[in-house]
C-alpha positions as CSV (number, residue, x, y, z in Angstrom):
1,M,32.4,-45.0,-2.2
2,F,28.7,-44.6,-1.4
3,I,28.6,-47.7,0.7
4,D,31.7,-46.3,2.7
5,L,30.0,-43.3,3.2
6,T,26.8,-44.9,4.4
7,L,28.6,-46.8,6.9
8,F,30.5,-44.2,8.2
9,F,27.4,-41.9,8.8
10,T,25.9,-45.0,10.2
11,L,28.6,-45.4,12.7
12,S,28.3,-41.8,13.4
13,L,24.8,-41.9,14.0
14,V,25.2,-44.5,16.6
15,I,28.1,-43.0,18.5
16,V,26.1,-39.5,18.6
17,V,22.9,-41.2,19.5
18,S,24.7,-43.5,22.3
19,F,26.3,-40.4,23.7
20,G,23.2,-38.4,23.7
21,V,21.1,-41.0,25.4
22,N,23.8,-41.8,28.0
23,Q,24.3,-38.1,28.8
24,N,20.4,-37.5,28.9
25,L,20.1,-40.4,31.5
26,N,22.9,-39.1,33.5
27,Q,21.3,-35.6,33.8
28,E,18.2,-37.2,34.8
29,E,19.5,-39.3,37.3
30,Y,21.3,-36.2,38.9
31,R,18.0,-34.4,38.7
32,S,16.0,-37.1,40.2
33,K,18.5,-37.7,43.2
34,A,18.7,-33.8,43.3
35,Q,14.9,-33.7,43.9
36,K,14.6,-36.3,46.6
37,H,17.3,-34.6,48.3
38,V,15.6,-31.6,48.5
39,R,12.2,-33.4,49.3
40,N,13.9,-35.2,52.1
41,Q,15.2,-32.0,53.4
42,W,11.8,-30.6,53.7
43,D,10.2,-33.6,55.2
44,N,12.6,-33.7,57.9
45,L,12.4,-29.9,58.9
46,E,12.6,-29.4,62.4
47,A,9.9,-27.7,64.3
48,M,9.6,-24.0,63.2
49,N,7.6,-21.1,62.3
50,P,5.8,-21.5,59.0
51,H,6.9,-18.0,57.8
52,R,10.6,-19.2,58.4
53,A,9.8,-22.3,56.4
54,A,8.4,-20.2,53.8
55,H,11.8,-17.9,53.6
56,Y,13.8,-21.6,53.7
57,G,11.8,-22.7,50.7
58,S,12.1,-25.3,48.1
59,Y,13.6,-26.2,44.5
60,A,11.9,-27.2,41.5
61,F,14.1,-29.1,39.2
62,K,13.1,-29.1,35.5
63,P,12.7,-32.9,34.1
64,I,14.8,-34.1,31.5
65,N,12.6,-35.3,28.5
66,I,13.4,-38.5,27.3
67,L,13.7,-37.2,23.9
68,N,16.2,-34.5,24.7
69,S,19.0,-36.5,23.7
70,M,17.7,-36.3,20.3
71,D,17.0,-32.4,20.3
72,G,18.1,-30.3,23.4
73,G,16.3,-27.4,21.9
74,V,16.4,-24.3,24.6
75,N,17.2,-26.4,27.4
76,D,20.7,-25.8,27.4
77,I,20.5,-22.3,27.7
78,T,17.4,-21.6,29.7
79,G,18.4,-23.1,33.3
80,N,16.8,-26.1,35.0
81,V,16.7,-25.3,38.8
82,L,14.1,-22.7,40.3
83,K,14.2,-21.6,44.0
84,L,10.6,-21.6,45.3
85,E,10.2,-19.1,48.2
86,G,7.8,-16.6,49.9
87,H,7.8,-13.1,48.6
88,V,9.8,-13.3,45.5
89,Q,9.4,-15.3,42.3
90,N,12.9,-16.2,41.5
91,E,14.3,-16.7,37.8
92,I,15.4,-20.3,36.8
93,V,19.5,-20.7,36.9
94,Y,21.9,-23.3,36.4
95,S,21.6,-23.7,32.7
96,E,24.1,-26.3,31.2
97,A,25.7,-23.9,28.8
98,S,26.7,-21.5,31.7
99,Q,28.4,-24.5,33.1
100,S,30.0,-25.9,30.1
101,L,33.7,-25.0,29.1
102,T,33.2,-25.9,25.4
103,I,30.2,-23.8,23.8
104,S,29.9,-23.7,20.2
105,K,27.6,-22.0,17.8
106,F,25.7,-25.2,17.1
107,G,25.6,-26.4,20.8
108,K,26.2,-30.0,21.9
109,L,26.5,-32.7,19.0
110,K,23.0,-34.4,19.1
111,S,21.4,-36.4,16.2
112,S,19.3,-33.4,15.5
113,L,22.3,-31.5,14.3
114,L,23.0,-34.3,11.8
115,L,19.6,-34.6,10.6
116,Q,18.9,-30.9,10.1
117,Y,22.5,-30.3,8.7
118,V,24.4,-33.3,7.7
119,V,21.8,-35.5,6.1
120,P,20.3,-32.4,3.8
121,L,23.7,-31.9,2.5
122,L,24.5,-35.6,1.5
123,L,21.1,-35.7,-0.1
124,I,21.9,-32.5,-2.2
125,F,25.2,-33.9,-3.1
126,L,23.4,-37.3,-4.0
127,S,20.8,-35.0,-6.1
128,Y,22.6,-32.1,-8.0
129,G,24.0,-34.2,-10.6
130,S,21.2,-36.8,-11.0
131,I,19.7,-35.3,-14.2
132,S,22.6,-33.0,-15.4
133,N,24.9,-36.0,-15.5
134,E,22.2,-37.4,-18.0
135,K,22.4,-34.3,-19.9
136,E,25.9,-33.7,-20.2
137,T,26.6,-37.6,-21.4
138,Q,23.5,-37.1,-23.5
139,R,22.1,-40.2,-22.0
140,L,19.1,-38.0,-21.0
141,K,18.1,-37.4,-24.8
142,L,18.2,-41.0,-25.5
143,L,15.9,-41.9,-22.4
144,I,13.2,-39.4,-23.5
145,F,13.6,-40.8,-27.1
146,Q,12.6,-44.3,-25.8
147,G,9.6,-42.7,-24.4
148,I,10.3,-41.9,-20.8
149,S,8.6,-39.0,-19.4
150,L,11.1,-36.3,-18.1
151,R,8.8,-35.3,-15.5
152,K,8.5,-39.1,-14.3
153,L,12.3,-39.2,-14.1
154,I,12.6,-36.3,-12.2
155,F,10.0,-37.7,-9.6
156,S,11.5,-41.2,-9.7
157,K,15.1,-40.0,-9.0
158,S,13.7,-37.6,-6.3
159,L,12.0,-40.3,-4.5
160,S,15.0,-42.8,-4.8
161,I,17.2,-40.4,-3.1
162,W,14.5,-39.3,-0.6
163,I,13.9,-42.9,0.2
164,Y,17.6,-43.0,1.1
165,G,17.5,-40.2,3.3
166,F,14.3,-41.5,5.0
167,L,16.0,-44.8,5.8
168,L,18.8,-42.7,7.6
169,L,16.1,-41.1,9.7
170,I,14.4,-44.3,10.6
171,M,17.8,-45.9,11.3
172,T,18.3,-42.9,13.7
173,I,14.9,-43.2,15.2
174,I,15.7,-47.1,15.7
175,I,18.9,-46.3,17.4
176,Q,17.2,-43.9,19.7
177,C,14.6,-46.4,20.6
178,V,17.3,-49.1,21.4
179,F,19.0,-47.1,23.8
180,L,15.9,-46.0,25.5
181,S,14.3,-48.5,27.8
182,D,10.8,-47.2,28.2
183,I,8.9,-46.0,24.7
184,D,5.3,-45.4,25.8
185,L,2.5,-44.1,23.4
186,E,3.3,-40.8,24.1
187,T,6.9,-41.2,23.3
188,F,5.8,-43.0,20.3
189,Q,3.2,-40.2,19.1
190,R,6.2,-37.9,19.2
191,L,8.7,-40.0,17.2
192,L,6.0,-40.4,14.5
193,L,5.5,-36.5,14.2
194,I,9.2,-36.0,14.0
195,I,9.5,-38.7,11.2
196,F,6.9,-36.8,9.5
197,S,8.6,-33.5,9.8
198,Y,12.0,-34.6,9.0
199,G,10.7,-36.7,6.0
200,S,8.6,-33.8,4.8
201,Y,12.0,-31.5,4.7
202,Y,14.1,-34.5,3.0
203,Y,11.2,-34.6,0.4
204,I,11.4,-30.9,-0.3
205,I,15.3,-30.8,-0.6
206,T,15.6,-33.7,-2.9
207,C,12.7,-32.6,-5.0
208,L,14.1,-28.9,-5.5
209,A,17.8,-30.3,-5.9
210,T,16.6,-32.8,-8.6
211,F,14.8,-30.1,-10.4
212,L,17.3,-27.5,-10.5
213,S,19.7,-30.3,-11.8
214,A,17.4,-30.7,-14.7
215,R,16.4,-27.0,-14.9
216,L,19.8,-25.8,-15.1
217,I,22.8,-26.6,-17.8
218,D,25.4,-28.3,-15.9
219,N,26.4,-29.5,-12.4
220,T,28.3,-26.7,-11.4
221,S,25.4,-24.4,-11.9
222,A,23.1,-26.9,-10.2
223,L,25.2,-27.4,-7.0
224,A,25.7,-23.8,-6.6
225,S,22.1,-22.8,-7.0
226,I,21.0,-25.6,-4.4
227,L,23.7,-24.8,-1.9
228,A,22.8,-21.1,-2.1
229,I,19.4,-21.8,-1.2
230,W,20.3,-24.3,1.5
231,I,22.7,-21.6,3.1
232,V,19.8,-19.1,2.8
233,W,17.4,-21.5,4.5
234,T,19.6,-22.5,7.4
235,I,22.0,-19.3,7.9
236,F,20.6,-16.0,6.7
237,L,16.8,-16.4,6.8
238,P,16.6,-17.4,10.3
239,K,19.1,-14.6,11.8
240,I,17.3,-11.9,9.5
241,W,13.7,-13.1,10.6
242,G,14.7,-13.7,14.0
243,N,15.9,-10.2,14.5
244,S,12.9,-8.7,12.4
245,V,10.7,-10.8,15.0
246,E,12.3,-9.3,18.1
247,K,11.8,-5.8,16.6
248,I,8.3,-6.2,16.0
249,H,7.4,-7.9,19.1
250,P,10.2,-6.6,21.6
251,L,10.5,-7.8,25.1
252,P,11.5,-5.3,27.9
253,S,15.0,-5.3,29.1
254,R,16.1,-7.4,32.0
255,Q,16.7,-4.0,34.1
256,N,13.2,-2.5,33.0
257,F,11.3,-5.4,33.8
258,K,12.9,-5.7,37.2
259,S,12.4,-2.2,37.8
260,A,8.7,-2.3,36.7
261,M,8.2,-5.4,38.9
262,K,9.7,-3.8,42.0
263,E,7.7,-0.6,41.6
264,E,4.3,-2.3,41.4
265,R,5.4,-4.8,44.2
266,S,6.1,-2.0,46.5
267,K,2.6,-0.8,46.2
268,G,1.2,-3.8,47.7
269,I,1.1,-4.7,51.6
270,D,4.4,-4.9,53.0
271,G,4.5,-7.9,55.1
272,H,7.4,-6.5,57.4
273,N,6.3,-3.0,57.9
274,P,3.7,-2.7,60.6
275,T,3.0,0.9,59.8
276,D,2.2,0.4,56.1
277,K,-1.1,2.3,55.5
278,R,-2.5,-0.8,53.5
279,R,-1.8,-3.0,56.3
280,E,-3.9,-0.7,58.5
281,E,-6.8,-1.0,56.1
282,L,-6.6,-4.7,56.1
283,K,-6.3,-4.7,60.0
284,V,-9.4,-2.6,60.4
285,R,-11.4,-4.9,58.1
286,Y,-10.7,-7.8,60.0
287,L,-11.3,-6.2,63.4
288,T,-14.6,-5.3,62.1
289,E,-15.1,-9.0,60.7
290,Y,-14.6,-10.5,64.1
291,K,-15.8,-7.7,66.2
292,V,-13.1,-6.9,68.4
293,D,-10.9,-3.9,69.2
294,S,-7.4,-5.1,68.9
295,L,-5.2,-7.7,67.1
296,N,-4.6,-9.2,70.6
297,Q,-8.3,-10.2,70.7
298,L,-8.2,-12.0,67.1
299,P,-8.6,-15.7,67.5
300,I,-6.2,-16.0,64.3
301,N,-2.7,-14.7,63.7
302,F,-3.2,-11.4,61.8
303,D,0.5,-11.9,60.9
304,G,-0.1,-14.8,58.7
305,I,-3.1,-13.0,56.9
306,V,-0.7,-10.1,56.0
307,M,1.9,-12.3,54.8
308,Q,-0.6,-14.1,52.4
309,E,-2.1,-10.8,51.3
310,D,1.3,-9.6,50.6
311,E,1.6,-13.1,48.4
312,E,-1.6,-12.5,46.7
313,Y,-0.7,-8.9,45.5
314,G,2.5,-10.5,44.6
315,N,0.7,-13.0,42.3
316,L,-1.1,-10.4,40.4
317,V,2.1,-8.4,39.7
318,W,3.8,-11.6,38.5
319,D,0.7,-12.7,36.4
320,K,0.6,-9.1,34.7
321,H,4.4,-8.9,33.9
322,F,5.2,-12.3,33.5
323,G,2.2,-13.2,31.6
324,S,3.0,-10.2,29.3
325,N,6.3,-11.4,28.6
326,Y,4.9,-14.7,27.9
327,L,2.5,-13.4,25.6
328,I,5.2,-11.7,23.6
329,L,7.3,-14.7,23.4
330,Q,4.3,-16.6,22.1
331,K,3.8,-13.7,19.5
332,Q,7.3,-14.1,18.4
333,K,7.2,-17.6,18.3
334,F,4.2,-17.6,15.9
335,L,5.6,-14.8,13.8
336,Y,9.0,-16.9,13.5
337,Q,6.7,-19.9,12.2
338,L,5.1,-17.9,9.6
339,S,8.7,-17.8,8.1
340,G,7.9,-21.5,7.0
341,I,6.1,-20.1,4.2
342,I,9.4,-19.2,2.4
343,N,11.8,-21.3,4.7
344,P,11.1,-25.0,5.3
345,F,14.2,-25.3,7.5
346,A,12.6,-23.2,10.0
347,S,9.3,-25.1,10.4
348,L,11.6,-28.1,10.7
349,Q,13.5,-26.8,13.8
350,S,10.5,-25.5,15.4
351,A,8.7,-28.7,14.8
352,S,11.8,-30.8,16.0
353,M,12.1,-28.9,19.2
354,G,8.5,-29.0,19.9
355,F,8.0,-32.7,19.3
356,C,11.0,-33.5,21.3
357,G,9.6,-31.4,24.1
358,T,12.5,-29.1,24.3
359,D,11.3,-25.6,23.0
360,M,10.2,-22.5,24.3
361,I,6.4,-23.6,24.8
362,H,7.5,-26.6,27.0
363,H,9.7,-24.5,29.2
364,L,7.2,-21.8,29.7
365,G,4.7,-24.4,31.0
366,F,7.3,-25.9,33.3
367,L,7.5,-22.2,34.5
368,K,4.2,-21.5,35.1
369,E,3.6,-25.1,36.9
370,A,6.5,-24.3,39.1
371,E,5.2,-21.0,40.0
372,N,1.6,-22.6,40.7
373,Y,3.2,-25.1,43.1
374,R,5.2,-22.3,44.5
375,R,1.7,-20.3,45.2
376,Y,0.1,-23.4,46.8
377,L,3.6,-24.1,49.1
378,I,3.4,-20.4,50.5
379,K,-0.4,-20.3,51.0
380,A,-0.5,-23.5,53.0
381,L,2.5,-22.2,55.3
382,N,0.8,-18.9,55.6
383,D,-2.7,-20.5,56.1
384,K,-0.8,-22.5,59.1
385,H,0.5,-19.4,60.3
386,A,-2.6,-17.6,60.4
387,F,-5.3,-20.3,61.6
388,G,-3.0,-22.9,63.0
389,G,-3.5,-21.6,66.7
390,S,-0.9,-19.1,67.2
391,K,-1.6,-15.4,68.1
392,T,-0.6,-12.3,66.4
393,G,2.7,-11.3,67.2
394,D,4.1,-14.6,68.3
395,W,6.8,-15.2,66.2
396,R,8.2,-17.7,68.2
397,W,5.3,-19.9,67.7
398,S,6.4,-23.3,65.8
399,V,4.6,-26.3,64.1
400,D,5.6,-29.5,64.3
401,G,7.9,-31.1,61.8
402,S,5.2,-33.6,60.8
403,F,3.1,-30.7,59.3
404,F,5.7,-30.0,56.3
405,K,5.4,-33.6,55.2
406,T,1.5,-33.1,54.7
407,I,2.7,-30.7,51.6
408,K,2.4,-32.5,48.6
409,E,5.6,-32.7,46.3
410,F,6.3,-30.7,43.4
411,D,5.5,-33.2,40.5
412,Y,5.9,-31.9,36.9
413,K,5.0,-33.9,34.0
414,T,5.7,-33.1,30.2
415,P,2.4,-32.3,28.8
416,M,0.9,-34.6,26.1
417,I,1.7,-33.7,22.7
418,M,-1.6,-34.0,21.5
419,N,-2.9,-31.5,24.1
420,Q,0.0,-28.9,22.8
421,I,-0.1,-29.9,18.7
422,N,-2.1,-26.8,18.0
423,H,1.1,-24.8,18.9
424,Y,2.9,-26.6,15.9
425,L,-0.2,-26.6,13.3
426,V,1.9,-23.7,11.4
427,D,5.2,-25.7,11.2
428,L,3.4,-28.8,9.7
429,I,1.1,-27.1,7.4
430,C,4.2,-25.1,6.2
431,L,6.1,-28.5,5.6
432,I,3.1,-29.8,3.8
433,W,2.4,-26.6,1.6
434,F,6.2,-26.6,0.7
435,G,6.2,-30.1,-0.4
436,L,3.1,-29.6,-2.3
437,F,4.7,-26.7,-4.1
438,V,8.0,-28.5,-5.1
439,T,5.6,-31.3,-6.3
440,V,3.7,-28.7,-8.3
441,M,6.6,-27.1,-9.7
442,I,8.0,-30.4,-10.9
443,A,4.7,-31.4,-12.6
444,F,4.0,-28.2,-14.2
445,K,7.1,-26.6,-14.9
446,T,9.1,-29.5,-16.5
447,N,9.3,-29.2,-20.4
448,K,11.5,-30.7,-23.1
449,T,13.6,-27.5,-23.4
450,M,15.1,-28.7,-20.1
451,I,16.7,-31.5,-22.0
452,I,19.1,-29.1,-24.1
């Protein structure tokens, strides 16, 4: 039975990992083709006014991390396409979940789902009767009378079951590596951290289940207790703590957020309103700087200056409001990570997504890089409009299509995990703390009264 179960689970792992990697590779291929297509369109733009090109804009496609096939994290719901254009900072759209006809509570079947839910359950069912069976058959008393330490017996049984779970984990990683063609140093480091995180969690599960097996009087009590703890860890605590975190550090509603952005944006220079007071102040400043009496006498195109000033103000508004939201999200994440002190499953999930490069920290990093590129793109177009040789009011002036090729392409690389490790120290520390806690509990709470 045990061998059959192992073979079935191994086969399931192979199927799930292969499907996940294949889907991952297909998504990355589509993304790469779309990015090349968009760039090709940009490089082949006809001669046009730079400001018109700014409205035409471009697109940033979120790259698929190589370990996305293992743990999709937030990628399935946050979107993967961002339009980059002048005057406005768009929201990322086209999430995979929004286009899926089959949306379940657990999301798509990936190896992380098996490793986080199925394997721990398997270890629980292997552990809960490891000592209580010995007590019910009176074999435990015989072992103790022969000089075997109960403490060592609990540790040895825990470790033997943990090794089985650890081998399943290593098997999953090996299968993952087999299907992935390019494993570089960065991916290898991430995989090592994943192995440590899952290995620590499995150690906690097996030690706790084996200890309860020794502590409680029979199999039923031991199984009920460890399953109750597992359910609280995986279902109730994440929901309760998550709701509490959102109450403590609430995000503004989408409507209020957009209204506040629009209101502050309206206080800036309106690039399309020639009678705007702030535009007049800017006009006076440039006329004084160039020592001329009218806009027609300026050696530059004042329209391009206005457009860039409008962008600069919009950037300040973006930094204020989105920066505030990012700060709130980081506070939420940190507070949620602290739940790992009483719930190692929360630390495992956070670490798994983080080391696979699919958590909110990586997502926010992409959005910031995309926004930085948008600012570079629009500034290059506005500067060309202002200083490229045209005169104020000449909206028919156009720049040769070869200019657009000189603007560098958006190229986002997933940050190296060692540069991001500070975001996950809380998770690692909580897993280590909980591992030490169950070890100390076995070492100091094991006594001969547990034999009865």
